[in-house]
VOBA-1610 file (N, C-alpha, C; in pm, whole numbers, padded with zeros to 5 digits, always signed):
BEGIN
Met-00285-00894-01851Met-00352-00885-01720Met-00501-00864-01741Ser-00579-00936-01666Ser-00724-00923-01680Ser-00780-00845-01563Ser-00868-00752-01594Ser-00934-00676-01487Ser-01085-00681-01507Val-01133-00800-01542Val-01273-00818-01576Val-01356-00839-01451Val-01472-00776-01447Val-01567-00794-01337Val-01694-00851-01396Arg-01753-00949-01332Arg-01882-00999-01380Arg-01966-01035-01259Gln-02097-01041-01278Gln-02186-01082-01172Gln-02185-01234-01160Val-02185-01282-01036Val-02188-01426-01015Val-02318-01481-01069Gly-02308-01592-01142Gly-02429-01654-01195Gly-02448-01628-01343Leu-02378-01525-01398Leu-02387-01497-01540Leu-02297-01595-01615Pro-02319-01615-01746Pro-02234-01706-01823Pro-02088-01666-01811Ala-02001-01763-01805Ala-01859-01735-01787Ala-01802-01664-01909Ile-01711-01572-01882Ile-01640-01501-01988Ile-01501-01561-01997Pro-01452-01596-02115Pro-01320-01659-02126Pro-01213-01573-02060Ser-01125-01635-01986Ser-01018-01562-01918Ser-00903-01656-01891Gln-00783-01601-01874Gln-00667-01683-01844Gln-00668-01727-01698His-00753-01667-01615His-00762-01703-01474His-00901-01757-01443Glu-00908-01840-01340Glu-01036-01889-01293Glu-01103-01780-01210Tyr-01233-01763-01229Tyr-01304-01662-01150Tyr-01320-01709-01006Arg-01309-01614-00913Arg-01332-01641-00772Arg-01439-01548-00721Ala-01535-01603-00649Ala-01643-01521-00596Ala-01593-01433-00483Val-01616-01303-00495Val-01579-01207-00392Val-01699-01178-00303Ser-01816-01167-00364Ser-01941-01146-00292Ser-02051-01210-00375Thr-02175-01196-00332Thr-02287-01253-00408Thr-02311-01180-00538His-02246-01064-00556His-02267-00984-00676His-02140-00963-00759Leu-02028-01014-00710Leu-01902-00983-00777Leu-01809-01103-00779Ala-01748-01126-00897Ala-01643-01228-00909Ala-01528-01165-00986Ile-01407-01207-00955Ile-01290-01149-01021Ile-01201-01258-01078Ala-01124-01221-01180Ala-01025-01311-01236Ala-00885-01284-01182Pro-00844-01157-01163Pro-00706-01130-01119Pro-00676-01190-00982Pro-00564-01262-00967Pro-00526-01314-00837Pro-00479-01201-00745Val-00516-01210-00617Val-00486-01106-00519Val-00387-01158-00416Ser-00277-01087-00398Ser-00177-01119-00297Ser-00189-01021-00181Val-00184-01071-00059Val-00187-00986+00061Val-00050-00993+00128Val+00013-00878+00146Val+00145-00872+00208Val+00131-00822+00351Ile+00187-00900+00446Ile+00179-00864+00587Ile+00321-00860+00646Pro+00377-00741+00667Pro+00506-00733+00736Pro+00486-00753+00886Ala+00565-00839+00948Ala+00542-00870+01089Ala+00672-00896+01163Met+00679-00846+01284Met+00789-00876+01374Met+00733-00889+01515Asn+00739-01010+01569Asn+00687-01039+01703Asn+00538-01002+01716Glu+00459-01053+01622Glu+00315-01025+01621Glu+00232-01152+01638Ala+00288-01253+01705Ala+00219-01381+01719Ala+00082-01366+01784Glu+00071-01278+01882Glu-00057-01261+01952Glu-00161-01191+01868Asn-00116-01109+01773Asn-00210-01033+01691Asn-00254-01105+01564Leu-00173-01196+01516Leu-00203-01261+01388Leu-00338-01332+01384Pro-00385-01397+01492Pro-00517-01459+01484Pro-00628-01359+01449Tyr-00616-01237+01500Tyr-00716-01134+01470Tyr-00704-01085+01325Val-00580-01083+01276Val-00557-01038+01138Val-00609-01142+01039Phe-00570-01268+01059Phe-00603-01373+00963Phe-00751-01407+00959Lys-00819-01393+01072Lys-00961-01432+01072Lys-01047-01338+00988Thr-00996-01219+00956Thr-01074-01126+00873Thr-01035-01132+00726Leu-00930-01208+00692Leu-00888-01217+00552Leu-00988-01302+00474Pro-01031-01255+00357Pro-01128-01332+00277Pro-01066-01459+00219Glu-01147-01563+00206Glu-01098-01691+00157Glu-01061-01687+00009Trp-01114-01589-00064Trp-01093-01587-00209Trp-00959-01527-00251Ile-00879-01477-00157Ile-00750-01420-00199Ile-00658-01532-00248His-00568-01495-00336His-00479-01590-00401His-00368-01638-00309Glu-00307-01547-00233Glu-00198-01586-00145Glu-00177-01482-00035Val-00119-01529+00075Val-00076-01441+00184Val+00075-01451+00193Val+00141-01335+00185Val+00287-01329+00197Val+00320-01263+00330Leu+00375-01339+00422Leu+00415-01287+00552Leu+00565-01259+00548Val+00602-01134+00571Val+00743-01096+00575Val+00785-01091+00722Asp+00867-01186+00762Asp+00907-01196+00902Asp+01035-01117+00927Gly+01025-01017+01015Gly+01140-00935+01049Gly+01222-00993+01161Asn+01263-01120+01146Asn+01345-01189+01246Asn+01277-01191+01383Ser+01154-01236+01386Ser+01078-01242+01510Ser+01142-01339+01609Thr+01130-01305+01737Thr+01180-01393+01843Thr+01066-01468+01912Asp+00943-01443+01869Asp+00829-01517+01924Asp+00783-01620+01820Asp+00658-01665+01830Asp+00607-01770+01741Asp+00532-01714+01620Thr+00572-01597+01574Thr+00502-01533+01462Thr+00488-01627+01342Val+00596-01687+01298Val+00594-01773+01179Val+00510-01898+01203Ala+00527-01962+01317Ala+00452-02084+01348Ala+00303-02056+01354Val+00265-01945+01416Val+00124-01908+01427Val+00066-01881+01288Ala+00141-01810+01205Ala+00094-01780+01069Ala+00069-01908+00990Arg+00160-02004+01001Arg+00145-02130+00927Arg+00029-02213+00980Glu+00003-02202+01109Glu-00110-02274+01166Glu-00243-02214+01121Leu-00246-02080+01113Leu-00369-02010+01077Leu-00397-02018+00927Trp-00291-02016+00847Trp-00305-02015+00701Trp-00198-02109+00645Pro-00226-02239+00638Pro-00124-02338+00601Pro-00048-02308+00472Glu-00113-02239+00377Glu-00047-02210+00249Glu+00030-02079+00252Val+00043-02015+00368Val+00109-01885+00376Val+00252-01895+00321Lys+00293-01792+00248Lys+00429-01784+00198Lys+00509-01697+00294Val+00605-01756+00364Val+00685-01684+00462Val+00817-01642+00399Val+00845-01512+00406Val+00970-01458+00351Val+01047-01393+00465Arg+01171-01429+00480Arg+01253-01371+00587Arg+01310-01237+00540Gln+01293-01135+00622Gln+01345-01003+00592Gln+01493-00997+00628Leu+01575-00960+00532Leu+01719-00951+00556Leu+01761-00813+00605Gly+01685-00709+00563Gly+01716-00573+00607Gly+01633-00535+00727Lys+01616-00405+00748Lys+01538-00354+00860Lys+01443-00245+00813Gly+01333-00228+00886Gly+01238-00121+00857Gly+01116-00170+00781Lys+01005-00096+00796Lys+00881-00135+00731Lys+00891-00126+00579Gly+00959-00023+00531Gly+00974-00008+00387Gly+01048-00126+00326Asp+01155-00167+00392Asp+01233-00281+00345Asp+01148-00408+00347Ala+01067-00424+00452Ala+00981-00541+00463Ala+00878-00545+00350Leu+00817-00431+00322Leu+00717-00427+00215Leu+00779-00455+00079Ile+00893-00395+00052Ile+00960-00418-00077Ile+00994-00566-00092Thr+01040-00627+00017Thr+01070-00770+00016Thr+00945-00851-00014Gly+00834-00813+00049Gly+00709-00884+00026Gly+00657-00867-00114Phe+00666-00745-00167Phe+00619-00720-00304Phe+00693-00808-00404Glu+00823-00824-00383Glu+00903-00905-00476Glu+00861-01051-00474Ala+00806-01096-00361Ala+00766-01236-00349Ala+00625-01263-00399Cys+00548-01159-00427Cys+00409-01176-00469Cys+00398-01230-00611Thr+00298-01313-00633Thr+00270-01363-00768Thr+00136-01315-00820Gly+00058-01244-00738Gly-00072-01194-00781Gly-00063-01070-00866Asp-00169-01043-00942Asp-00178-00920-01023Asp-00212-00800-00936Ile-00283-00824-00826Ile-00319-00719-00732Ile-00248-00746-00599Ile-00192-00640-00540Ile-00122-00652-00413Ile-00190-00565-00309Val-00216-00621-00192Val-00279-00550-00082Val-00183-00546+00036Met-00166-00429+00097Met-00079-00411+00213Met-00165-00412+00340Val-00132-00500+00434Val-00208-00510+00559Val-00110-00515+00677Asp-00133-00434+00778Asp-00048-00435+00898Asp-00080-00557+00984Ala+00019-00599+01063Ala+00005-00722+01142Ala-00039-00697+01285Asp-00072-00574+01320Asp-00104-00542+01460Asp-00253-00552+01493Gly-00334-00590+01395Gly-00477-00603+01418Gly-00556-00475+01397Ser-00489-00369+01351Ser-00557-00240+01332Ser-00638-00234+01203Ala-00609-00323+01109Ala-00678-00322+00980Ala-00781-00434+00974Asp-00893-00407+00912Asp-01001-00504+00897Asp-00993-00565+00757Gly-00960-00695+00751Gly-00947-00761+00622Gly-01075-00766+00541His-01189-00749+00607His-01315-00747+00533His-01322-00630+00435Glu-01241-00527+00459Glu-01241-00411+00370Glu-01170-00438+00238Ile-01096-00547+00228Ile-01019-00575+00107Ile-01109-00576-00016Val-01233-00622-00002Val-01324-00626-00116Val-01345-00487-00175Ser-01347-00383-00091Ser-01365-00246-00140Ser-01243-00201-00221Tyr-01126-00237-00174Tyr-01003-00202-00246Tyr-00997-00272-00381Val-01023-00401-00381Val-01017-00478-00505Val-01124-00431-00603Ser-01241-00400-00553Ser-01348-00351-00640Ser-01307-00222-00710Ala-01239-00133-00637Ala-01193-00007-00698Ala-01091-00034-00808Leu-01004-00131-00786Leu-00900-00160-00884Leu-00957-00224-01010Val-01044-00323-00995Val-01099-00388-01114Val-01199-00297-01185Ser-01238-00188-01120Ser-01328-00092-01184Ser-01253+00020-01255Gly-01119+00018-01250Gly-01044+00116-01327Gly-00932+00189-01256Ala-00925+00183-01124Ala-00819+00253-01052Ala-00688+00175-01062Asp-00576+00249-01056Asp-00445+00184-01051Asp-00403+00159-00907Phe-00440+00254-00819Phe-00396+00251-00680Phe-00516+00283-00591Ala-00549+00191-00502Ala-00659+00212-00408Ala-00599+00247-00273Lys-00620+00372-00232Lys-00553+00426-00113Lys-00650+00435+00004Gly-00619+00365+00111Gly-00704+00372+00229Gly-00700+00509+00294Ser-00813+00554+00345Ser-00820+00684+00413Ser-00909+00674+00536Arg-00851+00717+00648Arg-00927+00719+00773Arg-01015+00842+00783Phe-00993+00940+00694Phe-01064+01066+00703Phe-01157+01092+00586Ala-01165+00996+00494Ala-01267+01004+00389Ala-01401+00972+00452Asn-01508+01016+00388Asn-01642+00991+00441Asn-01666+00842+00455Gly-01692+00797+00578Gly-01711+00655+00605Gly-01593+00590+00673Gly-01479+00661+00679Gly-01361+00609+00745Gly-01356+00652+00891Gly-01249+00613+00960Gly-01235+00651+01100Gly-01111+00592+01161Thr-01078+00633+01283Thr-00962+00581+01353Thr-00984+00581+01503Asp-00936+00476+01567Asp-00938+00467+01713Asp-00798+00485+01770Asp-00701+00512+01683Asp-00561+00503+01725Asp-00478+00623+01684Met-00533+00744+01697Met-00454+00863+01665Met-00470+00968+01774Thr-00357+01013+01826Thr-00359+01123+01921Thr-00384+01253+01846Phe-00415+01358+01920Phe-00438+01488+01856Phe-00315+01534+01780Ile-00197+01513+01839Ile-00073+01557+01775Ile-00050+01482+01644Arg-00070+01351+01645Arg-00051+01273+01522Arg-00153+01312+01416Lys-00276+01335+01459Lys-00380+01375+01364Lys-00349+01510+01302Leu-00301+01605+01385Leu-00264+01737+01335Leu-00147+01726+01238Gly-00045+01648+01277Gly+00071+01631+01190Gly+00034+01569+01057Asn-00052+01467+01059Asn-00096+01403+00937Asn-00170+01501+00846His-00253+01584+00908His-00329+01683+00830His-00237+01784+00764Val-00140+01832+00839Val-00046+01932+00784Val+00036+01872+00671Leu+00092+01754+00692Leu+00175+01690+00590Leu+00092+01655+00467Cys-00031+01613+00489Cys-00120+01580+00377Cys-00149+01705+00294Ser-00171+01817+00362Ser-00197+01943+00292Ser-00077+01987+00209Val+00043+01965+00262Val+00165+02000+00190Val+00177+01916+00063Val+00152+01786+00073Val+00160+01699-00044Val+00056+01738-00148Asn-00064+01768-00104Asn-00168+01811-00198Asn-00129+01938-00272Ala-00071+02033-00197Ala-00033+02161-00257Ala+00086+02148-00350Lys+00183+02067-00313Lys+00308+02059-00389Lys+00302+01962-00507Phe+00215+01860-00498Phe+00214+01758-00603Phe+00081+01747-00676Gly-00015+01832-00641Gly-00143+01829-00710Gly-00229+01711-00673Ala-00206+01654-00554Ala-00288+01542-00508Ala-00416+01595-00442Arg-00508+01504-00414Arg-00632+01541-00344Arg-00660+01440-00233Tyr-00558+01414-00156Tyr-00570+01315-00049Tyr-00640+01372+00074Thr-00709+01284+00146Thr-00764+01321+00276Thr-00683+01258+00389Asp-00593+01167+00354Asp-00508+01098+00452Asp-00375+01071+00385Leu-00266+01076+00461Leu-00135+01056+00401Leu-00062+00937+00462Cys-00049+00935+00592Cys+00034+00834+00659Cys-00049+00714+00704Tyr-00096+00636+00609Tyr-00179+00519+00640Tyr-00132+00405+00551Gly-00114+00287+00610Gly-00052+00178+00536Gly-00144+00075+00475Tyr-00274+00098+00478Tyr-00369+00003+00421Tyr-00399+00047+00278Asn-00329-00012+00181Asn-00343+00026+00041Asn-00343-00099-00047Ala-00387-00082-00172Ala-00384-00191-00269Ala-00355-00133-00406Phe-00294-00213-00492Phe-00257-00161-00624Phe-00230-00275-00719Trp-00236-00242-00850Trp-00197-00338-00952Trp-00046-00354-00948Arg+00001-00473-00968Arg+00144-00503-00961Arg+00227-00415-01054His+00171-00379-01168His+00247-00301-01266His+00286-00163-01213Cys+00218-00117-01108Cys+00250+00014-01051Cys+00391+00018-00995Leu+00442-00095-00950Leu+00575-00100-00890Leu+00683-00057-00989Asp+00660-00082-01117Asp+00757-00042-01218Asp+00763+00109-01236Lys+00658+00178-01193Lys+00650+00322-01216Lys+00683+00405-01093Ile+00684+00342-00974Ile+00711+00421-00853Ile+00846+00389-00790Glu+00908+00277-00826Glu+01045+00244-00787Glu+01074+00279-00641Leu+01023+00201-00551Leu+01040+00226-00408Leu+01186+00206-00366Asp+01237+00301-00288Asp+01378+00296-00248Asp+01401+00351-00107Cys+01304+00335-00018Cys+01326+00375+00121Cys+01289+00259+00212Thr+01348+00254+00329Thr+01335+00136+00414Thr+01244+00156+00535Gly+01210+00279+00569Gly+01138+00304+00693Gly+00988+00320+00678Phe+00929+00368+00787Phe+00785+00390+00795Phe+00736+00488+00688Glu+00824+00578+00645Glu+00785+00680+00548Glu+00760+00624+00409Val+00776+00493+00390Val+00752+00432+00260Val+00609+00457+00212Glu+00514+00464+00305Glu+00375+00487+00267Glu+00357+00624+00203Thr+00423+00725+00261Thr+00417+00859+00203Thr+00484+00861+00067Leu+00598+00794+00056Leu+00670+00788-00072Leu+00581+00728-00180Met+00511+00621-00148Met+00422+00559-00246Met+00313+00655-00288Asn+00253+00724-00191Asn+00143+00815-00221Asn+00188+00929-00311Ile+00309+00976-00291Ile+00361+01084-00374Ile+00394+01034-00514Arg+00460+00921-00521Arg+00508+00875-00652Arg+00397+00824-00743Val+00288+00775-00687Val+00177+00735-00775Val+00116+00858-00842Val+00116+00970-00769Val+00065+01095-00827Val+00163+01145-00933Lys+00291+01144-00902Lys+00392+01190-00997Lys+00393+01105-01124Ala+00358+00977-01109Ala+00356+00886-01223Ala+00229+00898-01306Gly+00134+00978-01257Gly+00009+00997-01331Gly-00086+00879-01320Leu-00072+00797-01215Leu-00159+00683-01197Leu-00295+00726-01141Lys-00397+00649-01171Lys-00532+00682-01124Lys-00549+00630-00981Val-00575+00722-00888Val-00586+00689-00746Val-00732+00703-00701Gln-00779+00606-00626Gln-00911+00616-00564Gln-00898+00591-00415Glu-00947+00685-00334Glu-00943+00667-00190Glu-01055+00573-00145Ile-01022+00489-00048Ile-01117+00393+00007Ile-01137+00424+00155Pro-01259+00457+00198Pro-01283+00482+00341Pro-01244+00358+00423Ser-01165+00377+00527Ser-01117+00265+00606Ser-01119+00302+00753His-01145+00203+00837His-01145+00228+00982His-01023+00162+01043Glu-00944+00241+01113Glu-00825+00193+01182Glu-00859+00165+01329Tyr-00832+00041+01372Tyr-00860+00002+01509Tyr-00733+00010+01594Leu-00749+00002+01723Leu-00634+00003+01812Leu-00552-00124+01795Arg-00421-00110+01809Arg-00334-00228+01815Arg-00387-00317+01927Ile-00397-00447+01903Ile-00458-00537+02001Ile-00359-00574+02113His-00240-00618+02074His-00138-00653+02172His-00007-00583+02137Gly+00076-00559+02238Gly+00206-00499+02212Gly+00201-00347+02207Val+00317-00290+02184Val+00333-00144+02181Val+00384-00101+02045Ser+00326+00004+01991Ser+00367+00055+01861Ser+00504+00121+01869Asn+00579+00110+01760Asn+00710+00175+01752Asn+00704+00313+01691Leu+00582+00360+01662Leu+00566+00491+01600Leu+00604+00603+01696Ser+00665+00707+01640Ser+00699+00828+01716Ser+00652+00947+01635Ala+00562+01027+01692Ala+00502+01138+01616Ala+00608+01232+01562Val+00704+01270+01646Val+00806+01367+01604Val+00907+01305+01510Arg+00965+01193+01549Arg+01068+01129+01467Arg+01014+01089+01330Asp+00900+01020+01329Asp+00845+00975+01202Asp+00789+01089+01120Gly+00736+01192+01187Gly+00688+01310+01116Gly+00801+01379+01041Leu+00917+01387+01104Leu+01033+01450+01039Leu+01081+01366+00921Arg+01075+01235+00934Arg+01116+01148+00823Arg+01020+01162+00706Val+00892+01174+00735Val+00792+01195+00629Val+00816+01329+00560Leu+00842+01432+00639Leu+00869+01565+00583Leu+00993+01561+00494Arg+01095+01488+00535Arg+01216+01476+00454Arg+01187+01413+00319Val+01100+01310+00319Val+01061+01246+00193Val+00990+01345+00103Ile+00899+01422+00160Ile+00824+01521+00082Ile+00918+01622+00018Leu+01010+01674+00096Leu+01103+01776+00045Leu+01195+01717-00061Thr+01240+01593-00040Thr+01328+01529-00137Thr+01255+01505-00269Glu+01132+01457-00261Glu+01055+01431-00382Glu+01021+01560-00456Arg+00997+01667-00380Arg+00971+01797-00441Arg+01094+01848-00512Ser+01210+01831-00449Ser+01336+01873-00510Ser+01364+01794-00636Asn+01339+01664-00633Asn+01359+01580-00751Asn+01266+01621-00864Lys+01143+01661-00829Lys+01047+01704-00929Lys+01095+01831-00998Arg+01149+01924-00920Arg+01200+02049-00977Arg+01317+02022-01071Arg+01410+01934-01027Arg+01525+01904-01112Arg+01482+01840-01242Lys+01381+01753-01235Lys+01332+01688-01356Lys+01268+01789-01450Gln+01193+01886-01395Gln+01130+01988-01477Gln+01236+02077-01543Gln+01340+02111-01466Gln+01448+02194-01521Gln+01522+02120-01631Ser+01545+01990-01612Ser+01613+01910-01713Ser+01529+01902-01841Ser+01397+01892-01824Ser+01309+01885-01940Ser+01311+02015-02018Arg+01311+02128-01945Arg+01316+02258-02013Arg+01449+02277-02086Thr+01557+02234-02025Thr+01689+02246-02088Thr+01697+02160-02213Ala+01641+02041-02206Ala+01645+01950-02321Ala+01563+02003-02437Ser+01463+02086-02408Ser+01376+02137-02515Ser+01434+02260-02584Leu+01543+02317-02532Leu+01604+02434-02594Leu+01676+02394-02724Pro+01683+02484-02823Pro+01752+02454-02949Pro+01898+02419-02922Gln+01947+02314-02985Gln+02085+02272-02969Gln+02166+02321-03089His+02274+02394-03063His+02359+02449-03171His+02478+02356-03190Arg+02491+02303-03310Arg+02602+02212-03340Arg+02698+02279-03437Gly+02823+02241-03433Gly+02922+02298-03524Gly+02999+02414-03461Glu+03078+02477-03536Glu+03166+02585-03488Glu+03089+02716-03479Val+03108+02786-03372Val+03045+02917-03354Val+03153+03023-03358Ser+03137+03125-03443Ser+03237+03231-03453Ser+03181+03363-03407
//
């Protein structure tokens, strides 16, 4: 895998990939895949696709059995889009399905409701090619922001984020946000196994547990353009809390197993 960065205009450096210009000062070799889970988002996709940079390698749209023109609109907007039909249910299941279909070295997660600005992808990719394993979007890092959080959701996110920081040694400023990017190899170390909205929290916890290098990226979350969100502050907050407690319990069991394995083993007959 190549993670080489060079300035546009400098002599080419040999690489297994063709360089693509990201900006007037940056070109990259690693191919970038953008995964967009979508269900009945035909009205929002034009706003999502128009902000996606032309230099990305591929767009993977995971269709959650939409009953509107989501797939047709995606193909019209991005003729080379790779459409994958989701067989299960839930955002986590959709993302896992999309990740499996990606061929790029870098994977970017983008929501289909128009709340994410694709122009920010360059910041995520820049962090990764500069040494990070996981580029985590944050609405509360300096330079970030949100137009779509009630006081209750903001309070809940802050509390849950503080718990994760305290229990897992993280230093996050945001927890429940789905705009992230990472090197493909990270998937082998975090082994995603949940199907719902809480998948984002699970990823954030497991990258820390795996010892991966995380860099937060200031990001601005906009209001959903069309349609109604399926988020529920109480229901989804409890699901996130359950993930945190489960991962904490698993961490303790792993530590106990490690301590037991390190004890002297007595073989043979004891009298």
